[in-house]
Structure formats: structure tokens, C-alpha cells
N, C-alpha and C positions, 0 to 999 in steps of 0.2 A: 095555336093558330097565329097569334101576334108575333111569336118569334120567328115563324116562318116567313111571314111577310116582311119583317126586318131583315132577315137574311136574304131575301129576295130583291129588297129595295138596295141593300149593300152591294150585292153582285151586279145589279143594274148600274149604280154609281161607279164601280171599279171598271166595268166594261166601257162605260162612256168615257171615263178617263183614259183608258188605254186606247181607245180609238182617237182621242183629242192628242195625246201624247205617247206616241209609240215608245217601247222601251229601247234602250240603247242596246247595241250589240252584246256589250258585255253582260248587261242584265239578262237578256234572252239566252244567251249562252250558258250563263250560271244557272238558270232555271232549267234548261234542258239537261244539263250534266247532272245536276242534283235529282231530277226526276229519273235519269237513267240509271243513277246509282241505286236509288229507291227501288226501282224495277227489278234490277239485279239481285239486291238484297231479298226484297219481297218475294220474288219469283223462285229464288233459291230456297227459302224457307218454306213457301207453299208446296213447292216440288217434293221436297223432303217429306212433308206431311201427307202429301197426296200419293206419292209413288215411292214408298218408303223401300220397297223391294229392289227397285232399279237404282235408287239413291240412297246408299247404304249410310252415308253421313250428309251433314249440311254442307260440307266443303265440296262434296262431288256435285251436289245440286247448284251450289254457287258457280262452280266451273262451267257446268252445263248453261246456267243463264248468262254468264259472261260471254261464253262462245256464242251464245245465241243472239244476245243483244248486239254483238259486234258483227253479226252476220256470218262468221266464220263456219260455225256448225261442223265440226270435226265429225260427229257422229259417233264418238266413243261411248257416249251415253245419250239415250234418247227416251223420250216419255212413252210409256205403254198405256197408262191409265187414259182414258177420255178426259178426266178433269185434268190431268197433266198436260195432254195436248191443248187444251184450250188455254191453259197458263201459258204454254210455249206460244200460242197465237199472240197474246197479249205482249210477251217478251219480244217476239219479232217485229210487231208493229212500233214498239217503241224504239227498237234498234233502227228500223227504217226511218223513224221520224228523227232520231238523233243525227243520222247521216245527211238527212235532207237538210234540216235546218244548219247544221254545220257548214254544208257546201253553201247553202244560200247566204249565211253570214260572211263566209269568205269571199263569194262573189259579189255582195253588195258593197264590201269594203273596197275591192278593186274598182268597181264602178264609180263609187263616190270619189275615190282618188283621181280617176281618169276625167270625171266631170270638173274637179276642181282645177286640174291642168288645163282642160280646153277652156274654161272660163278666164283663166289667167292670160292664156295665149290670144283669146277674142279681145280681152281688155288691152292687151299690148298693141294688137293690130289696130283697135279703134284709136288709141293715143297716137300711133303713127299716122293714120289717116287724118285726124284732126290737125296734127302739126303740119302735115303736107297742105291742108287745105288752107291753113292760117297763113303759111308762105305764099300760096298761090294768091290769096286775098290781099296781102300786103304787096306783091308785086304788082297786082291789077290796079291797086290804088295808086302806087308809085307811077304806073304807067299813064293813068287817067289825069293824075295831077301834073304830069310833065307836059301834057298836051295844051 
């Protein structure tokens, strides 16, 4: 029981850290790629064990898992057993998550770059405005001292 509460506490601490300091795009991408590779290998092995008539060897099952996780789905091999179809659901969901997170990472990179460019342009605009105001103030001071 104490071991379970320690694990729960560790999970709480890790979640709190994740919320305070979100991972970099590189770390997030590596986690997603690793998880996807594990799903392909695990799904292929499980499919071979569950539906060995349709998947004569593990490499055919790996081929199925790879084309399923990439959402290609040629249909040359399909699970016939209910357990195989359930495995297929998990592999498909991982494929969708992989594509979604990859797209989000690329999009966030473009957005961050655009924000940096916009901030630099705004800073330059402010500097120009400040310089113009300083010239106007100096001209006004010159005219008021001439009077």
C-alpha cells in the first residue's frame, strides 16, 4: 500500500513539474516517436499472437501495424479476430495522435517565429517613434529658448 502511495506522489510531482515547465518541442517529439515505435512493435507482436492465421509471421504483422499507425491502411492484411480489431483501434489512435502532435509542433514553431519577428518589428517601430519624439522635443525647446 505504501508503494502505491509513493508512486501516486511521484506521479503528482511529475505532473506538477510538467505543468510548470512544459517540455521542449524536441523532447515532446522524441516521446511521441518513441511511443509510436513501441506501438508499432507491440501491436505487430500482439497481432501475430492474437490472429496468427491472418498474420503468418511477425513481419506481416509489423507491416500491418506500420501501415495502420501511419493511417495508410492498404488493406492487404486486416485483423479478423475481435481482439485483433481492438489492437487495431489502439494502433490507429496512436497514429492519429502522432500526426496531430507532429502537426501541432510544426505549427507552434511557425507561430513562435512569427511572434519573434513581430516583436522585433514593434521594437524597431517604438525606437523610431522615440527618436522622432526626441527630435520634436529638442526643436520645441530650441524655439522656446529663442523667444
